[in-house]
C-alpha positions in Angstrom: -19.5 -32.7 -92.6 -18.8 -36.1 -91.2 -20.0 -37.3 -87.8 -16.4 -36.9 -86.1 -16.6 -33.1 -87.8 -13.9 -33.7 -90.5 -14.7 -32.9 -94.0 -12.3 -33.8 -97.0 -11.4 -31.5 -99.5 -10.8 -32.3 -103.0 -7.2 -31.0 -103.6 -4.6 -33.5 -104.1 -6.7 -36.3 -105.4 -9.5 -34.4 -106.7 -10.4 -31.2 -109.2 -7.7 -28.6 -109.0 -8.8 -25.6 -106.9 -9.3 -22.5 -108.9 -6.7 -20.2 -109.4 -6.3 -17.3 -106.6 -6.8 -13.9 -108.2 -3.5 -12.0 -108.0 -5.3 -9.2 -105.7 -6.5 -11.9 -103.3 -3.1 -13.5 -103.2 -1.7 -9.8 -102.3 -4.3 -9.4 -99.5 -3.7 -12.9 -97.7 0.3 -12.1 -97.9 0.0 -8.8 -96.5 -1.8 -10.3 -93.7 0.6 -12.8 -93.2 3.4 -10.0 -92.9 1.6 -8.1 -90.3 1.1 -11.0 -88.1 5.0 -12.3 -88.5 5.8 -8.3 -87.7 3.7 -8.3 -84.4 6.4 -10.7 -82.9 9.1 -8.0 -83.8 9.2 -6.8 -80.0 9.6 -10.4 -78.5 12.8 -10.4 -76.2 13.3 -14.2 -76.3 14.9 -14.8 -79.9 14.0 -18.6 -79.8 10.1 -17.6 -78.9 10.4 -15.2 -81.8 11.7 -17.9 -84.2 9.2 -20.5 -83.0 6.0 -18.1 -83.4 7.0 -16.7 -86.8 7.6 -20.1 -88.3 4.5 -21.4 -86.6 2.5 -18.5 -88.3 4.1 -18.8 -91.6 3.3 -22.8 -91.6 -0.2 -22.1 -90.2 -1.0 -19.4 -93.1 0.7 -21.6 -95.7 -1.6 -24.6 -94.8 -4.9 -22.4 -94.5 -4.0 -20.7 -98.1 -3.0 -24.0 -99.8 -6.1 -26.0 -99.1 -8.4 -23.0 -99.0 -10.2 -23.7 -95.6 -13.6 -22.9 -95.3 -14.8 -21.1 -92.2 -17.0 -24.2 -91.2 -13.9 -26.4 -91.2 -11.9 -24.0 -89.2 -14.6 -23.9 -86.6 -14.7 -27.6 -86.5 -11.2 -27.8 -86.3 -11.3 -25.3 -83.1 -14.2 -27.6 -81.8 -12.1 -30.8 -82.2 -9.1 -29.2 -80.1 -11.7 -27.8 -77.4 -12.8 -31.4 -77.0 -9.2 -32.8 -76.8 -8.7 -30.2 -74.0 -11.8 -31.0 -72.3 -11.3 -34.9 -72.0 -7.6 -34.5 -71.0 -7.0 -34.7 -67.0 -4.4 -36.1 -64.8 -4.9 -39.4 -65.9 -5.8 -39.3 -69.7 -3.7 -37.0 -71.9 -5.4 -36.8 -75.0 -3.3 -34.0 -76.4 -0.3 -36.8 -76.3 -2.3 -39.1 -78.3 -3.4 -36.7 -80.9 0.5 -35.6 -81.3 1.7 -39.4 -81.7 -1.3 -40.2 -83.9 -0.1 -37.5 -86.4 3.7 -38.6 -86.1 4.6 -35.1 -84.2 5.7 -36.9 -81.4 8.0 -39.4 -83.6 9.2 -36.5 -85.4 10.3 -34.9 -82.4 11.8 -37.9 -81.1 14.0 -38.3 -84.4 15.3 -34.5 -84.3 16.3 -34.8 -80.5 17.8 -38.3 -80.5 20.0 -38.5 -83.5 21.8 -41.4 -84.3 25.1 -42.2 -82.7 27.0 -45.3 -83.5 25.3 -48.4 -82.2 23.1 -46.2 -79.7 19.7 -48.0 -79.2 17.0 -46.0 -81.0 14.4 -43.8 -79.2 10.8 -43.9 -79.8 7.6 -42.3 -78.3 7.0 -41.7 -74.7 3.5 -42.1 -74.7 0.8 -41.0 -72.4 0.8 -43.7 -69.7 4.1 -43.1 -68.0 3.8 -42.2 -64.0 6.4 -41.0 -62.0 6.9 -42.6 -58.5 6.9 -46.3 -59.8 7.6 -49.1 -57.2 11.2 -50.2 -57.1 11.9 -54.1 -57.8 15.2 -56.2 -57.3 17.0 -57.6 -60.3 15.0 -60.6 -61.0 11.8 -59.1 -59.9 8.1 -59.1 -60.8 6.9 -55.7 -62.2 3.2 -56.9 -62.8 2.1 -56.4 -59.6 -0.7 -58.5 -60.4 -1.5 -57.3 -63.9 -3.0 -60.2 -65.9 -0.9 -61.7 -68.9 1.5 -64.3 -69.5 4.7 -64.2 -67.7 7.7 -63.2 -69.6 11.4 -63.1 -68.5 13.2 -59.9 -69.8 16.9 -59.7 -69.6 19.8 -57.6 -71.0 22.8 -55.4 -70.3 23.1 -51.7 -70.4 26.6 -50.4 -71.7 27.9 -47.2 -73.2 28.8 -46.9 -76.8 32.3 -48.3 -76.2 31.0 -51.6 -74.6 31.7 -50.7 -71.2 28.8 -51.8 -68.6 26.8 -49.0 -66.8 26.4 -50.3 -63.5 23.6 -48.4 -61.6 21.6 -47.6 -64.7 18.1 -47.1 -63.8 15.5 -48.6 -65.9 11.9 -47.8 -65.9 9.5 -50.1 -67.4 5.9 -50.0 -68.1 3.2 -52.2 -69.8 -0.5 -52.7 -70.7 -2.2 -55.5 -69.0 -3.4 -58.4 -71.3 -6.7 -56.6 -71.7 -4.7 -53.8 -73.3 -5.2 -51.6 -70.5 -2.6 -49.5 -68.2 -3.2 -49.3 -64.5 -4.0 -45.6 -65.0 -7.1 -46.6 -66.9 -8.6 -48.2 -64.2 -11.0 -46.3 -61.5 -9.5 -48.2 -58.3 -6.3 -46.6 -58.2 -3.8 -49.7 -58.7 -0.2 -49.8 -59.4 0.3 -52.5 -61.7 2.8 -53.3 -64.7 5.2 -50.8 -63.8 8.3 -50.4 -61.7 11.9 -49.6 -61.8 15.3 -51.1 -61.2 18.9 -50.7 -61.6 21.6 -52.4 -63.1 24.2 -54.6 -61.5 28.2 -53.8 -61.2 28.4 -55.6 -64.9 25.4 -53.5 -66.7 23.0 -56.4 -66.2 19.5 -56.4 -65.5 16.6 -59.2 -65.6 13.0 -59.0 -64.4 9.8 -60.8 -65.1 6.5 -58.9 -67.1 4.1 -59.4 -68.9 4.4 -60.8 -72.8 3.2 -58.1 -75.0 0.1 -57.8 -76.9 -1.7 -55.7 -79.2 -4.1 -53.0 -78.0 -5.9 -49.8 -78.9 -5.1 -46.3 -77.7 -8.0 -44.9 -75.9 -10.1 -44.1 -79.1 -13.4 -43.2 -77.3 -12.7 -39.4 -77.7 -12.0 -37.2 -80.3 -8.9 -38.9 -81.7 -10.5 -41.9 -82.0 -13.0 -40.4 -84.0 -10.4 -38.6 -85.9 -8.8 -42.2 -86.8 -12.2 -43.6 -87.7 -12.9 -40.7 -89.8 -9.7 -41.2 -91.9 -10.1 -45.0 -91.8 -7.0 -45.7 -89.5 -6.9 -48.3 -86.9 -6.1 -47.1 -83.2 -4.4 -50.6 -82.7 -0.5 -50.2 -81.1 1.6 -53.0 -82.2 2.6 -55.1 -79.1 5.2 -53.3 -77.2 7.0 -53.1 -73.8 8.0 -49.3 -72.7 11.4 -48.6 -71.4 13.1 -45.3 -70.2 16.9 -45.7 -69.1 19.1 -43.2 -67.5 22.5 -43.2 -66.4 25.2 -40.5 -65.4 26.9 -39.0 -68.5 24.5 -40.4 -70.9 21.5 -39.3 -73.0 18.3 -40.5 -71.5 16.7 -43.3 -73.6 13.0 -43.7 -74.0 12.0 -46.7 -76.1 10.2 -50.0 -76.7 10.6 -53.7 -77.7 8.3 -55.2 -80.2 7.5 -58.7 -80.7 8.5 -60.0 -84.2 6.0 -61.4 -86.1 3.0 -59.2 -85.0 0.7 -58.1 -87.9 0.6 -54.6 -86.9 4.2 -54.1 -86.8 3.9 -51.8 -90.1 0.9 -50.0 -89.0 1.4 -49.1 -85.5 -1.0 -45.9 -84.7 1.5 -43.9 -83.4 4.2 -44.6 -85.9 6.6 -46.1 -83.0 8.0 -49.0 -84.7 11.5 -49.4 -85.7 13.3 -52.2 -87.1 15.9 -52.7 -84.6 13.8 -52.5 -81.9 11.8 -55.7 -83.1 12.8 -58.6 -80.7 12.2 -62.5 -80.6 10.1 -63.3 -77.6 10.6 -66.8 -77.5 7.7 -69.2 -76.3 8.3 -71.3 -73.3 6.2 -74.6 -72.8 4.2 -75.1 -69.6 6.8 -76.7 -67.3 9.9 -75.4 -68.8 12.5 -74.2 -66.3 12.8 -70.6 -65.9 16.0 -68.7 -65.5 15.6 -68.0 -61.9 14.1 -71.2 -60.9 10.4 -69.6 -60.3 7.7 -72.2 -60.5 5.6 -71.3 -63.4 2.5 -73.5 -64.3 1.4 -72.1 -67.7 3.3 -70.9 -71.0 5.7 -68.2 -70.6 8.2 -66.2 -72.9 11.8 -64.8 -72.8 13.5 -62.0 -74.5 16.9 -60.4 -74.5 17.5 -56.5 -75.0 20.8 -54.9 -74.9 20.9 -51.4 -74.4 23.2 -49.0 -75.4 23.2 -45.5 -74.4 24.4 -42.3 -76.6 26.6 -39.8 -74.4 25.0 -36.8 -72.8 24.9 -33.8 -75.0 24.3 -35.1 -78.6 
């Protein structure tokens, strides 16, 4: 048993497991059938389907790897710790879902490709309701540290028609790789919302994305260490875009050239979301005439929303 509470079983790349006797196979199959039948009186067809399928897949896993009682106890202990560390500011279950690719798989299932609509990616654990509103051209950093970044673009439907009044939520980690909710002082920074103008255009000042690790001081972090994976996320900026009659879009944009693009810890990177964050030297005039002493960056992100109901 490792320090993280995980034990590797030699199955796929190790010696084959001994064949399971037919009598033992029958005993295990009979138990599975009894468990599945226990949901027969469920009045909700969808719930019955979900529970039956979950049990079948769970039992298939247990039987395939021949899980030991010690390993099962370790797994329960791990999930218990995930629950204990979760609170209204930290969602360890979301981190677990993200790092196992379950979040991205659910996103893929529920956001089928539609023409040239912008691709979705993971929501992440750091969105907060009630972000401050900023005007077009406003600053969403609210004192968060980092290199200034001018972000602009337009929101349209798949037919190219501009979507006026589309709501854009944006949120970001500071240059230390921390979101405002990870501080204990109640700050609200590097998050805001704004609305597109009559031509579907938007723009704002933010922070140039930099890589950062997901919280890895808990059970999910120890799981990643146990399997030799990095907790780091590729540099990104979060967006959530909504407009009447269109499918809600939750997505990021990523920085072209980031060495973490092919090993993002939550599998959130998609080629279409990798953008050119163009560096500007100190003293370079800004699009809105703002005076910036140091270097800054600029990126364009045009967003296409799919119709609702898809």
